[in-house]
N, C-alpha and C positions, 0 to 999 in steps of 0.2 A: 289270723285276721279273718274278718267276714268277707264273703264273696256274694254278689248278687246272682242267684240262680233262677232260671225261668221255670214256671210250673208247666209241665208237659200235659198233665191231665189230673182230674180228680174223679173219684168214684166213691160209692157208698161202701164202707167197711162193716157197718152194723147200723141198727136203727138210729143210734146216737153218735156215730163216728164216721169219719171220712178218711179215705186213703188219698194222700197227696204225693204225686210222683213228680220229682224234679229232674230236669234235664241238666246233665253235667257236660260242659263243653270239653273237647279233647285236651286243651291246655291245663284243665283242672282235674283231670281224671286221676292222676297220680296223687294229688293232694286229698282227693275225696275217696280214695281207695279205703275200704273199711274191713275190719275184722268182725265176723258175725257176733252180734250182741252190742255193738257200739251204737251211739246216738248222734244226732245232729242238734245243734243249738240254733234256733230261729231268733231273729231280732226284728222288732217292729217298734220304732221309737225307743222309749225307755224299757219296753218289755222284752224279756228273754225267756224262752221256754225250750226245754229239751224234749225231743221225740225220737224214740228208737227206730232204727232202720229195719224194715221188714224184708227187704230184698236180700236175695242170696248174694254173697260176695263173689267178685270176679277177679281173676289174677291180675289183670292190668288196670283194674278200676272200672266200674260200671258206667255206662252212659246214662242210665236212669237209676234213681234211688227213690224208694217209696217209704214213707212214714205213715203211721196211723195216728190220727188226732181225734180223741174222744171229746165230745161236747161236755163241758163242765158248767152246770147252771151258774150264771153269774161270773164265769171265768173271764178275766180281762182279755185273754188271748183267744181261747177256743170259742168263746161266744161272740167274738168280734172279728178280729183280723182273719183268723183261720177260716171262718165261714165265707169270707169274701174272696178267698183264693180261688182262681179259676185258670183254665188253660190260657197261657199267654201272660199272666201276671208274674211278678217276681218277688222274691223274698231274700233278705240277707241271711246267710247261713255260714256257720263255722264248720271247718272240716271235721270229720268224725272223731269222737273222743269216747273214753270209757274203758274200764278194765273188766267189765262183766262180759267176758268173751270166751268163745270156744273155737280154737283153731283145729281144723280137721286132722284127725288121727284115728288109727284103729281103736276099737273098743265099743263098749255099750254105754251110752249116755242117757240121762233122764232129766226131765223138767217137770216142775209143778208150777203152773202159771195161772194167775187169776186176772180176769178182766183185760186191761190193756197190756198186762204182762206177757200176752201171747206174742206181741210184736217182735222183740229181740229173739225170742225162742224160735219163731218161725224162720228167721234168718239163719239161726244156728242149725236147725234141723235140715233146711233145704241145702245149705252149703255143705254140711257134713256128709249127707247121704249122696250128693252128686259127686263129691270129690274123693270120698274114701269108701271103696267097695267093702272093706272089712269092718265098717262101722254100723251100729244100730242105734236107734233113738226111740225112747218111750216118752210119751207126753200125757200128763194128767192135767187137765185144765178145768177151771171153775168159772162159771158166769151166772148172772142172775137168771137169764132166760136165753133161749136160742136166738131170739131177735137181737139181743144185746151182745152176742158173741162176735168178736171181730175176726175177720179173715177165715170164715168157715169154709169157703170154697177152696182157698189156698191149702188149708190143712187136709181137706178131702183129696185134693190133687196129689199131695205127698203120699197119701196112702195108696193111691192108684199107681203112682210111678215107682214106689219102693215097697211092694208087697213082701211081707216077711221081715223087713228091716225097719219099718216104721209102725209103731203101735200107738194108738191114741184112744184115750178114754175121757169122756166129757161129763162133768158133774154140774147140774143146774141147781141153784139154791132156792128158786122160787117158782119152779115150773115142773109139773108132773109130765112124765113121758111113759109110753107103753113099753119101752125097752131101755136097757142101760141102767145106770146107777139110780137109786132112789133119790128124791130131792133132799136138799139139806146142805148145810155148810160142811166144808172139809175141815173139821176141827182136829186137834191133835190125836184124840182117841180114834177117830175114824180113819185118819191117815196111817196111824200105827198098825191098824188091822188091814187096811187096803193095800198099802205099798208092798208088803211081802207077798201078797196074793197076786200082785200084778207082775212082779219081776224079782229076780234074786238081788236084793239090795246090796249085799256085800260084793257083788261082781260088777257094780256100776262104777265106771272110771271117773265120772263127774256128775254131780247133781247141780241143777240150775233152778233156783227159786226166784220167781219174779211176779210181783203183784202187790196188793195192799198189805199193810202191816199185819193184820190179823192172820191172814193166810201164811205169810212168811214165818211168823212166830210159831204157828201150829206145825208147819212142815219141818222147820228146823228142830223143834222139840221132838217130833216123831222120829226123825232120822237119828237124833242123838240117842233116843231110847232104843233104837234098833241097832246101835253100835256102829253107825257110819262115822268114819273119821272126819274131823272138822275140816281138814284141808281138802276134802273132796266135795265140800258143799260151798257153792258160790251163790251170792245173793244180790239182787237189785230190787230196791223198794220203789214202788210207783206212787204210793200215797202214805205220807206220815201224818202224825197228829198236827193240829192246826197251829200249835205254838210250842216253842222249846220249853223244857222244864225250867221252872223258876230257880235261879241260883239260891242255894240255901235249903233246897228241898230235903237234903240229908246233911249229916255232919260234915262230910267231905266237901259238899257243895257250899255249905255255910262258911267253912274255912277259906275256900277258894274265893268266894265272893268278898270276904273281908280283906283278902290279900290283893284283889284286883287293883291295879294302879296305872298311872300314866307312865309312859316310857318312850323309848326310841325303837323303831322298827327298821331294820336293814334288810332290804329285799333284793333278790336277783330275779330279773324277768327279761327274757329274750336277750340274755347276755349283758344286760346293763344292771349295775348295782348302785343303789342309792339308799339314803337313810331319811326317815321322816318321823315326826312326833305321833304318838298314839295317846288318845285321851283315856282316862281310867274307865275300864269297862267297855271300851269300844272294840269292835271286832277288827282283826287285822285286815280283812278285806276292805272295810270302809276306809281305813287309813291309806291303803294302797290306792284305792280308786280316786281319792282326792288328788293324787299326784300322777297316777298312771291309769287313765281311764281305759287303757287297752288290756288291763289285767283280766284273766279268764274267770268267768263266773256265769251262772245261769239261774238256778233255783233259789239260791241264798237260804235254803232250808235244811242243808245237811244231807240232801238226798242224791243229787246228781253226781257229785264228785268233781265237777269241772274246775273248782278252785283249789284242788289238791296241791299241796306244796310240802317240802321237807323242812322241818324245824331244825335249824342249824345252830341256834343259840337261845338260851333262856328257857323259860317254862310258860305254858299257856293252859287255859281251861277251855276245853271244847264242850260247848253246850249240848250238842248231840251229834251223832255220827251214824248215818244210815248208808254210807257210801264206801268207807274204807274197811278192808278186811283186817283181821287181827295181825297178820304178817306185815301189813303196811303200817299200822300204828306202832307196832314193835320196832319197825325200821325208822321211826321218827316222822312219818308223814301225818299231816293234819289237814283239816278243812279250814281254809282261811276265813270263810264266812261264819264259822262257828267258834273261832278261836279268839280268846281275849287274854291280854298279857297278865302274867303273874309276877314277872320280874321287870326291872327297869330297862333291860335290853333284851330284844327278841330278834332273831334272824330267821328269814324264810327264803327258800330257794324254789321258785316256781319252775325252774328248768331241770330240776333233779329227776 
């Protein structure tokens, strides 16, 4: 459920981004205890947006949680409500969610982050290095310019506090610098050459890729070419394409679109089980929300994973998936916001 949290302070995180720090009262600290990499869902009227937590995790739950919000031109949330947030105001927030996480343990970990993707990675690195003396962290980040790079001071502070255990390299795509990497995009070919020169790729216990779609695809392809095992690569996409692919874009999609039909959805949510009709081609989330407005969701674009549920009956077509890892889909999990029924009976378990 959503809880009203007070804004403790706001500060500039970059030329086009703000850091919003929320005060968590003692009775809610257990509920808002987070694993590094998780996000918060903000609600304002009918709008919902997810923002990753930049703060280090605390064992008993932190009294302050900071998120980074980048201004998106024309964005209904970031260009409006988020800019009005100030110390003393409040916002409705869901407790932390997400499976793009790094629990502190010994080993060498690495991240490739682009733009706002630095936010969860900052929490991961700060928590890991403070909690586990036998851990190391390597960060390769990409931004348009130094002015657009979020949390520069916080990353610099990590280097000062953990010399020898935290390594950071910064690539700028549109700005020349006198030292460091030459400007330009981190494409697949460049990453394939750069990563082995930066660290022993096969010795990395976990790779964390976070940022826009182009960077994620390039980094994933480079790691695959370098022989990194799929299960060591973890992904969170911050920006996907504007629209899902049209049904029927390929032979399989055409067959699924032709088979899409009305049916009955049986869903389990917060221990309660009920059945409702689903229109032909309608998403399962839309059918649930008509009857259970408390169902979990945020982006409705297949990116955040908030509406993840386990398919317990029937078959569905998922328009797109940028949130679930292969092991999750193999275990039967789907994104309700992207799933449309292919059988007359479908079952979902949001509690699984």
